[in-house]
C-alpha positions in Angstrom: -17.8 -16.0 74.3 -15.9 -13.2 72.9 -15.1 -13.5 69.5 -10.7 -14.1 68.9 -9.1 -11.4 67.9 -8.3 -12.9 64.2 -11.4 -12.4 62.9 -11.8 -8.3 64.0 -12.3 -7.1 60.6 -13.2 -10.3 58.3 -16.7 -10.4 58.4 -18.7 -13.2 56.2 -17.9 -13.8 53.0 -20.3 -11.3 50.6 -21.4 -14.5 48.3 -22.4 -16.4 51.3 -25.0 -13.2 52.7 -25.7 -12.7 49.3 -26.9 -15.9 48.4 -29.4 -16.1 51.5 -30.9 -12.7 50.5 -32.0 -14.1 47.0 -32.6 -16.8 48.5 -34.9 -15.3 50.0 -35.7 -12.9 47.4 -36.9 -16.1 45.3 -39.4 -17.6 48.5 -41.4 -14.4 47.8 -41.6 -15.6 44.1 -38.9 -13.1 41.9 -37.1 -16.0 40.9 -33.9 -14.3 40.5 -31.7 -15.4 37.9 -27.8 -15.5 39.3 -25.6 -14.0 36.6 -22.7 -13.5 39.6 -21.2 -16.7 40.8 -18.3 -18.7 39.3 -20.1 -21.8 39.9 -19.7 -24.5 36.6 -23.5 -25.4 36.2 -22.0 -27.9 33.3 -21.2 -31.4 35.0 -18.2 -33.6 34.4 -16.9 -36.0 31.9 -19.2 -38.9 31.8 -16.3 -41.1 32.3 -15.4 -39.2 35.4 -19.1 -39.6 37.1 -19.1 -43.3 35.8 -15.4 -43.5 37.7 -16.1 -42.1 40.9 -19.4 -44.5 40.7 -17.7 -47.6 40.4 -15.2 -47.1 43.2 -17.6 -45.8 45.6 -19.5 -49.4 45.0 -15.9 -51.2 46.1 -16.1 -52.1 49.9 -11.8 -51.1 50.8 -11.9 -47.4 49.4 -13.7 -45.7 52.6 -10.7 -45.4 55.3 -8.9 -42.4 55.8 -6.2 -41.6 53.5 -2.7 -40.2 52.9 -2.4 -36.6 53.6 -0.3 -36.1 50.7 -3.1 -38.0 48.5 -3.0 -41.1 46.4 0.3 -41.7 44.4 -2.6 -41.8 41.1 -4.1 -38.6 41.6 -0.3 -37.0 42.3 1.1 -38.9 39.6 -1.6 -37.3 36.8 -1.8 -34.1 38.4 2.5 -34.6 37.3 1.5 -35.4 34.0 -1.3 -32.9 32.9 1.6 -30.1 34.4 3.5 -31.3 31.6 1.3 -31.8 29.2 -0.5 -28.8 29.1 1.5 -26.2 31.3 5.5 -28.4 29.8 6.2 -28.0 33.6 7.9 -31.1 35.0 6.9 -32.0 38.6 7.6 -35.0 40.8 4.4 -36.6 41.9 6.2 -38.1 44.9 8.0 -34.1 46.6 6.8 -31.4 45.0 2.8 -31.6 44.5 0.3 -31.7 47.1 -3.6 -32.6 46.6 -5.9 -30.1 48.4 -9.8 -30.1 49.4 -9.8 -27.2 46.9 -7.6 -24.6 46.6 -9.1 -22.1 48.7 -7.8 -24.8 51.3 -4.6 -24.0 49.8 -4.5 -20.0 50.4 -5.3 -20.2 53.9 -2.7 -23.1 54.7 0.4 -21.0 52.8 -0.8 -18.4 55.0 -0.5 -20.2 58.4 2.5 -21.7 57.3 4.7 -18.6 55.8 2.9 -15.4 57.6 2.2 -14.5 60.6 1.9 -10.6 63.0 4.7 -8.0 61.8 4.7 -9.8 58.7 3.3 -7.8 54.8 1.7 -9.2 52.0 0.9 -7.6 48.7 -2.6 -8.0 47.7 -4.1 -7.6 44.6 -6.9 -4.7 44.0 -8.8 -6.1 42.5 -8.3 -9.5 43.4 -9.8 -12.5 44.8 -11.3 -11.1 48.4 -10.3 -14.5 50.2 -6.2 -13.6 50.0 -6.6 -10.7 52.4 -9.3 -12.7 54.5 -6.7 -15.7 54.9 -3.7 -13.2 55.4 -5.7 -11.6 58.5 -6.5 -15.0 60.0 -2.7 -15.9 59.8 -1.9 -12.7 61.9 -0.6 -10.8 58.9 -1.1 -7.4 57.3 -2.9 -6.7 53.6 -0.8 -4.5 51.6 -2.7 -3.4 48.2 -1.1 -2.8 45.1 -3.1 -1.4 42.3 -4.6 -3.5 39.0 -5.1 -0.5 36.5 -7.0 -1.0 33.0 -4.5 1.3 31.4 -2.1 -0.8 32.8 -3.3 -4.2 31.0 -4.3 -5.1 35.2 -0.5 -6.1 35.5 1.5 -5.3 38.6 3.1 -1.9 38.8 6.9 -3.0 39.4 8.2 0.4 40.5 5.0 1.0 42.4 5.9 -2.1 44.3 8.9 -1.3 44.7 8.0 2.0 46.5 5.7 0.2 48.7 7.6 -2.4 49.8 10.2 0.4 51.2 7.7 2.6 52.7 6.0 -0.3 54.3 5.6 -0.8 58.1 5.4 -4.3 57.5 8.2 -6.6 56.2 6.9 -7.6 53.2 7.4 -11.7 52.5 4.6 -12.2 50.2 2.8 -11.4 46.6 0.3 -12.9 45.9 -0.8 -13.6 41.9 -3.7 -14.4 39.7 -3.1 -15.2 36.2 -5.8 -15.7 34.0 -7.0 -12.6 36.4 -9.8 -12.7 38.6 -12.2 -10.4 38.2 -10.7 -9.1 35.2 -9.8 -11.6 32.9 -6.7 -10.7 32.0 -4.5 -13.3 30.4 -0.5 -13.2 31.6 2.4 -13.5 29.2 5.4 -15.5 29.8 7.8 -11.6 30.3 5.4 -10.9 33.1 5.8 -14.4 35.0 9.7 -13.9 34.5 9.9 -10.6 35.7 8.0 -11.9 38.8 10.2 -14.5 39.7 13.0 -11.9 39.5 10.9 -9.3 41.3 10.7 -11.8 44.1 14.5 -13.2 44.4 15.6 -9.4 44.0 13.2 -9.1 47.2 13.4 -12.4 49.3 9.6 -12.3 49.0 7.4 -15.5 48.2 4.6 -15.2 45.2 1.7 -17.5 45.6 0.4 -18.0 41.8 -3.5 -18.7 42.1 -3.8 -20.7 38.8 -7.7 -22.1 38.1 -8.7 -20.2 35.1 -6.2 -21.2 32.8 -7.9 -23.6 30.5 -11.3 -21.4 30.6 -11.8 -19.1 27.4 -7.9 -19.4 26.9 -6.0 -21.7 24.1 -1.9 -20.9 26.3 -2.3 -22.8 29.4 0.7 -20.8 31.2 2.2 -21.6 34.8 4.2 -19.6 36.7 6.3 -22.6 37.0 7.8 -22.6 33.6 9.8 -19.7 34.2 13.5 -20.3 35.2 14.0 -21.0 38.8 10.2 -20.1 39.6 10.4 -22.6 42.3 13.1 -21.4 44.1 10.2 -18.3 45.7 7.0 -19.5 44.0 4.3 -21.5 45.0 1.3 -22.5 42.4 -2.5 -23.5 43.0 -4.6 -25.3 40.8 -7.6 -26.6 40.5 -10.6 -28.6 38.9 -13.3 -26.8 39.5 -13.3 -24.7 36.8 -11.3 -26.7 34.0 -13.3 -29.6 35.0 -16.6 -28.7 36.0 -16.1 -30.2 39.6 -16.4 -27.1 41.7 -18.2 -29.4 44.5 -16.2 -32.4 44.1 -13.1 -30.1 46.0 -10.0 -31.1 44.1 -7.3 -28.9 44.0 -3.5 -29.1 44.3 -0.2 -27.1 45.3 2.8 -27.4 43.5 5.9 -26.3 44.7 9.5 -27.2 45.7 10.0 -30.4 47.8 11.1 -28.4 50.5 7.8 -26.0 50.4 5.8 -28.7 50.1 7.0 -30.5 53.4 6.5 -27.0 55.1 3.2 -26.8 54.1 2.2 -30.4 55.1 3.1 -29.5 58.6 0.4 -27.1 59.0 -2.1 -29.2 56.8 -1.9 -32.0 58.1 -2.9 -31.0 61.7 -6.0 -29.5 59.8 -8.0 -32.2 57.7 -7.3 -35.3 56.6 -6.9 -37.0 52.9 -9.7 -36.5 50.2 -12.6 -40.0 49.4 -10.4 -42.3 47.3 -13.6 -42.1 45.0 -12.9 -38.5 44.6 -9.2 -39.3 44.2 -9.3 -41.5 40.9 -12.4 -39.7 39.2 -9.9 -36.4 39.2 -7.1 -39.0 37.8 -10.1 -39.6 35.5 -10.3 -35.9 35.0 -6.9 -35.1 34.4 -6.6 -37.6 31.6 -9.3 -36.1 29.3 -8.0 -35.2 26.1 -8.0 -32.0 23.7 -11.6 -32.9 22.8 -13.2 -32.1 26.2 -11.7 -28.5 27.1 -13.0 -27.7 22.8 -16.8 -28.6 24.0 -16.3 -27.0 27.3 -14.9 -23.7 26.0 -17.6 -24.0 23.0 -20.4 -23.7 25.4 -18.6 -21.0 27.0 -18.0 -18.6 23.9 -21.5 -18.9 23.3 -22.8 -17.4 26.8 -20.2 -14.5 26.7 -21.4 -13.5 23.5 -25.0 -13.4 24.6 -23.0 -11.4 27.8 -21.4 -8.9 25.5 -25.0 -8.2 24.4 -26.3 -7.5 27.9 -23.6 -5.5 28.6 -23.7 -3.5 25.4 -28.0 -2.9 26.2 -26.3 -1.7 30.0 -24.1 0.1 27.7 -21.3 -0.7 29.7 -17.5 -0.7 28.7 -15.4 -4.1 28.5 -12.7 -5.6 26.9 -13.8 -8.8 24.3 -10.4 -10.5 25.0 -10.5 -11.8 28.3 -10.4 -14.9 29.4 -11.9 -17.0 32.5 -15.7 -17.5 33.7 -16.2 -14.0 33.8 -16.5 -10.7 31.7 -14.9 -7.9 33.5 -17.3 -4.3 32.4 -17.1 -0.7 33.7 -20.4 0.1 35.0 -22.7 2.9 33.0 -23.6 6.1 34.3 -27.0 5.7 35.5 -29.4 7.9 37.3 -29.3 8.2 41.1 -32.4 7.6 43.3 -32.9 7.7 46.6 -31.2 4.8 48.9 -28.3 4.3 46.2 -27.4 8.3 45.6 -24.3 6.7 48.0 -23.5 2.9 47.6 -20.7 1.5 49.6 -19.7 -0.9 46.5 -19.8 2.2 43.8 -21.1 2.2 41.1 -20.7 -0.8 40.3 -22.4 -1.4 43.5 -25.5 0.7 42.7 -25.8 -0.8 38.8 -25.7 -4.3 40.7 -28.4 -3.6 43.3 -30.4 -2.1 40.1 -30.7 -4.8 38.2 -31.0 -7.0 41.3 -34.2 -5.0 42.8 -35.9 -4.2 39.1 -34.8 -7.1 36.9 -34.9 -10.2 39.0 -30.9 -10.8 37.9 -28.1 -11.1 40.3 -25.1 -9.5 38.7 -21.8 -9.2 41.0 -20.2 -5.7 41.7 -16.3 -4.9 41.0 -16.1 -3.4 44.6 -16.2 -6.6 46.2 -13.0 -7.1 44.7 -11.4 -4.3 46.1 -11.5 -0.3 46.0 -10.6 -0.3 42.4 -13.4 -2.4 41.0 -15.8 0.1 42.4 -16.5 1.5 38.9 -16.7 -2.3 37.6 -19.5 -5.0 37.4 -18.4 -8.9 36.8 -21.3 -11.0 35.1 -20.8 -14.8 35.0 -21.2 -17.4 32.5 -22.7 -20.1 34.3 -25.6 -19.9 33.1 -27.5 -20.6 30.0 -27.9 -18.7 26.8 -31.9 -18.6 27.7 -31.2 -17.5 30.7 -29.5 -14.7 29.9 -31.6 -13.5 26.5 -34.9 -13.9 29.1 -33.9 -11.0 31.1 -31.9 -9.4 28.5 -34.4 -6.9 27.0 -36.5 -6.8 30.1 -34.1 -5.3 32.4 -31.8 -2.7 29.9 -35.3 -1.5 28.3 -36.0 -0.1 31.8 -32.9 1.2 32.5 -32.6 2.9 29.4 -36.3 4.4 29.4 -35.5 5.6 33.0 -32.7 7.4 31.6 -35.0 9.1 29.2 
């Protein structure tokens, strides 16, 4: 069979390939430490697990569920947004539970975008944004996020991109706290994005899964005046509640947008397993102590990652939020096979560390051309494992420089 045209230019997801390679190295006895993937290694709250166990044992919870999710879960999501983001959402009409927020990216693209339409994609940014846009038939149009601009959009440049584009720009993906750079949002930034969207008649898609990680001020773009007129927000329990494998996300928007996305979603999947939904509702009811405990662990790990990056002579900001640390790759000597690297200097450093020290760190180039001089280090591993490799591989690279 011939592949569908929609797959042209879309390869296997980078981490899918890399994890397979790492599995092969582990089978060779390498014992790779993974500092690349943002999959929380900490468990959910014990009461959340208990809720799942209790509900799963009931005989009447195993049927198909509503495409719009349980009213209990939607109410918990509404309460969570009011408590932490100070955003009012109607649980019956402005919230759509998702099987992970990654699903929502595709649903939005398939609902609103098609051939002849352009969608603005951050560079660097989450690779799935561009893949989902391509699968919808639309065209990704990249805009650069620069360190000197605090990784915020340059609205003057965005206007130029819209004027010069050969496609009709109808969407703009944003993501704050930004992944991979860790840049925090401001209310002024969100307000400006909403004004920009209205002036240019485009849809803002704000991806917001990192707002509770190493951040004391969770913020939603829906808190800006008039945001529901032109913005959709995605959120998730994967990072905030250590529930990545549970696949619980949410789409927040106006009733009109919810109804439109549901037209696509209801033809693609069914509702989540009810016990998972009820356990997720329990997770959303947790108080401030939960987030403080999680962040206490990540804060200590981040200090160890800073030490690791110092040993590698990488430059970075200590004011980053989220599950990662973004750093400019150090200058390392070229050697045969690595003089040119498809992912730039960050790719070179990443491979050096993987093959010489058995540590996987993500090259920034997978997030776009603007990330080729950078690496991204995950906080999803223990302090002990970070310490285990820091001295050995840093020392090896320093000796080679000499």
